[in-house]
C-alpha positions in Angstrom: 127.2 92.3 103.9 126.5 95.2 101.5 122.8 94.6 101.0 122.3 97.4 98.6 125.1 96.2 96.3 123.6 92.7 96.5 120.2 93.8 95.4 121.7 95.8 92.6 123.6 92.7 91.4 120.5 90.5 91.7 118.3 93.0 89.8 120.9 93.2 87.0 121.2 89.4 86.8 117.5 88.5 87.2 115.6 91.0 85.2 116.5 89.4 81.8 114.7 86.2 82.9 111.4 88.1 82.3 111.8 87.2 78.6 110.9 83.6 79.5 107.4 84.6 80.8 104.2 86.2 79.7 102.1 88.9 81.4 98.6 87.8 82.6 96.4 88.2 79.6 93.0 87.0 81.0 92.7 90.4 82.9 93.1 93.0 80.1 94.3 95.7 82.4 97.3 93.5 83.4 98.0 92.5 79.9 99.0 96.1 79.2 101.8 96.2 81.8 105.4 96.5 80.4 106.9 93.0 81.0 110.4 94.3 81.3 109.7 96.1 84.6 111.6 94.7 87.6 111.9 95.8 91.2 113.2 94.4 94.4 113.0 95.7 97.9 114.2 94.5 101.3 112.8 95.9 104.6 114.9 94.7 107.6 113.9 94.3 111.2 116.2 97.1 112.3 114.3 99.6 110.2 116.5 99.7 107.1 115.0 99.7 103.6 116.9 98.8 100.4 115.8 98.6 96.9 116.8 98.3 93.2 115.2 98.7 89.9 111.5 99.8 89.8 111.1 99.2 93.5 109.1 102.3 94.2 106.7 101.9 91.3 103.2 100.8 92.2 101.7 97.7 90.7 98.6 95.6 91.1 99.3 93.3 94.1 96.6 90.8 93.2 96.9 87.6 95.3 99.7 89.0 97.4 96.8 90.7 99.3 95.6 87.3 100.5 98.4 86.9 103.0 97.2 90.1 104.7 93.5 89.2 104.7 94.4 85.9 106.2 96.2 87.6 109.0 93.3 90.0 109.7 90.8 87.1 109.8 93.0 85.0 112.2 93.6 88.0 114.4 89.8 88.4 114.9 88.5 84.9 114.5 91.3 82.5 115.4 90.9 78.8 114.7 87.3 79.1 113.7 88.4 79.9 110.1 89.7 76.3 109.6 86.2 74.9 109.7 85.5 76.6 106.3 88.8 76.3 104.5 91.7 73.8 104.5 95.5 74.2 105.0 96.8 71.8 102.3 98.5 72.5 99.0 96.1 72.4 96.1 98.2 70.7 93.5 95.7 72.3 91.1 95.4 75.7 89.4 94.4 78.6 91.7 91.0 78.9 90.1 90.1 75.2 89.9 86.4 74.4 89.9 86.8 70.6 89.8 88.7 70.4 93.1 86.1 72.6 94.9 83.2 70.5 93.7 85.0 67.3 94.7 85.6 68.6 98.2 82.0 69.9 98.7 82.6 73.6 98.7 85.6 73.6 101.2 88.6 75.3 99.5 91.9 73.4 99.9 93.7 76.5 101.3 93.1 80.2 101.9 95.4 81.3 99.0 93.6 79.8 96.0 90.8 82.0 94.7 88.0 80.0 96.4 89.9 80.2 99.8 90.4 83.9 99.4 86.7 84.4 98.8 86.1 82.7 102.2 88.6 85.1 103.8 86.8 88.1 102.4 83.4 86.7 103.3 84.5 86.2 106.9 86.1 89.6 107.2 82.9 91.1 105.9 81.0 89.4 108.7 83.5 90.4 111.3 84.0 94.0 110.3 81.3 95.0 107.9 84.0 96.3 105.4 86.6 93.8 104.3 88.3 96.1 101.8 88.3 99.1 104.2 89.8 97.1 107.0 92.5 95.8 104.7 93.2 99.2 103.3 93.6 100.8 106.7 96.0 98.0 107.8 98.2 98.3 104.7 98.4 102.1 104.8 99.4 101.9 108.5 102.0 99.2 108.1 103.6 100.5 104.9 103.4 104.2 106.1 101.9 105.0 102.7 98.5 106.7 102.9 98.3 106.6 99.1 97.7 102.8 98.9 94.5 102.5 97.0 92.4 100.5 94.5 93.2 100.9 90.8 89.6 101.4 89.4 90.6 100.3 85.9 92.0 97.0 87.1 89.0 96.5 89.4 86.6 97.1 86.4 88.6 94.7 84.3 88.6 92.1 87.0 84.8 92.4 87.4 84.1 92.2 83.7 86.2 89.0 83.3 85.6 87.4 86.7 83.2 84.7 85.6 85.2 81.8 87.1 85.5 83.6 90.4 81.8 84.2 90.3 81.3 80.5 89.7 83.5 79.6 92.6 81.5 81.9 94.9 78.1 80.7 93.8 79.1 77.1 94.2 80.4 77.7 97.8 77.1 79.6 98.5 75.2 76.6 97.3 77.1 74.4 99.7 76.3 76.8 102.6 79.9 78.0 102.9 79.3 81.7 102.2 77.7 84.1 104.8 77.3 87.2 102.7 75.7 87.9 99.3 77.8 86.6 96.5 77.8 90.0 94.7 79.1 91.7 97.8 81.9 89.2 98.3 82.9 89.4 94.7 83.0 93.2 94.7 85.3 93.3 97.7 87.4 90.5 96.2 87.9 92.2 92.8 88.8 95.5 94.5 91.1 93.9 96.9 93.1 92.2 94.1 93.2 95.6 92.4 95.1 97.3 95.2 98.3 99.0 94.0 101.5 99.1 96.1 105.2 99.2 95.4 107.9 96.7 96.4 108.9 99.1 99.2 105.3 99.4 100.5 104.8 95.6 100.5 108.1 94.8 102.1 107.3 97.2 105.0 103.7 96.1 105.3 104.8 92.4 105.7 107.3 93.0 108.5 104.8 91.8 111.1 105.2 88.3 109.6 109.0 88.4 110.2 108.5 89.8 113.7 106.3 87.1 115.2 103.0 89.1 114.7 104.1 92.5 116.0 103.0 95.5 114.0 105.0 98.5 113.1 103.8 100.4 116.2 104.8 97.6 118.5 101.2 96.4 119.1 100.5 92.7 118.6 98.3 91.6 115.7 99.0 87.9 115.9 100.3 85.5 118.5 103.7 84.0 117.8 101.9 80.8 116.9 99.5 82.4 114.5 102.4 84.2 112.7 104.2 80.9 112.5 101.1 79.3 111.0 100.6 81.9 108.3 104.3 81.6 107.3 103.9 77.9 107.1 100.9 78.1 104.8 102.7 80.7 102.7 105.6 78.2 102.3 103.4 75.3 101.3 100.5 77.0 99.5 101.6 80.6 98.6 102.7 80.1 95.1 99.8 78.1 93.7 100.5 74.7 92.3 104.3 75.5 92.1 104.7 75.8 95.9 107.0 72.7 96.0 109.3 74.2 93.4 109.3 77.6 95.1 110.3 76.0 98.5 113.0 74.0 96.7 114.5 77.0 95.0 113.9 79.8 97.4 113.4 78.2 100.9 111.2 81.0 102.2 107.5 81.6 103.0 106.2 83.5 100.0 103.0 84.7 98.5 102.7 85.6 94.8 100.2 87.4 92.6 99.5 87.4 88.9 100.4 91.1 88.8 104.0 89.8 89.1 104.7 90.5 92.7 106.1 88.1 95.3 106.3 88.7 99.0 108.9 86.6 100.9 109.4 86.5 104.6 112.8 86.2 106.3 111.9 85.3 109.9 113.5 87.6 112.4 115.5 89.3 109.6 113.0 91.1 107.3 110.8 90.9 104.3 111.6 90.9 100.6 109.3 91.9 97.8 110.0 91.4 94.1 108.0 92.5 91.1 108.3 91.5 87.5 105.0 91.1 85.5 106.0 88.2 83.2 104.7 85.0 84.6 105.4 81.3 84.3 102.5 78.9 83.5 101.6 78.6 87.2 101.1 82.4 87.6 104.4 83.2 89.3 106.9 85.8 88.3 109.7 84.2 86.4 112.3 86.9 87.1 110.9 87.3 90.7 111.5 83.7 91.6 114.9 83.8 90.0 115.8 86.9 92.1 114.6 85.3 95.3 116.6 82.1 94.5 119.7 84.2 94.0 119.2 86.1 97.2 118.8 83.1 99.5 121.7 81.3 97.7 124.1 84.2 98.1 123.1 85.1 101.7 122.2 81.7 103.1 119.1 83.4 104.6 116.4 80.7 104.2 114.3 78.8 106.7 116.4 75.6 106.0 
């Protein structure tokens, strides 16, 4: 199979679907991104890297970062995490306050905003520097020392992060936050503001396709832990549209409102797509279309 030609075809066919979506407007720094941008990259287990479109252009990874912070917490803390956050699909918007109150401050899963705040809180307790730990990991796995926070996006996140602050304060009131709310929020806003390219993210995610083994051959996760992260990505990684994503794409995936989607091909590699125009659930319209086309044409899904 000519993977480069396939990605070129998919990029050409999928990019026009961006016209059906809208960029995230509630974060002003994201609202300014050109909605016509499109990139796709594939990193394979045998060390090959393919890409098409704007696949080497950096963008705000937003909630895609949560897959990596989950891995880092599980690697250090194991099953203890699940006493503070669930593993079930939310069926509600990623920033829902109602669901969190109803469930007494226990987020439904680690990929909605409340759950991600728990990840950051725990990683702060375990390492003293959640963001620094994540940055070092992403730089090492991607081979890109330039991975960094976009200060403009971080400032925009913080200035308009009232709902995230409400989630954090509510969890603190329920006794489900270990560190000061302001510190957790600061690390959260800056983590979401990390910028990477499709190529960077595809390489950084290869440990999820390789049963928990890092790029240098060391083990981050057990095979079981890697399986569990992939399972949660499949059922919870694309907000309240996870069922539709599984139906169309058939891969574990994690999306972000910056327009990126990371998708894992177990024992084969990792795909990353980026197109900033989103559907009403917060997922990239053209990105989902591209992943659908890729698994349909290759037959590479988990089903």
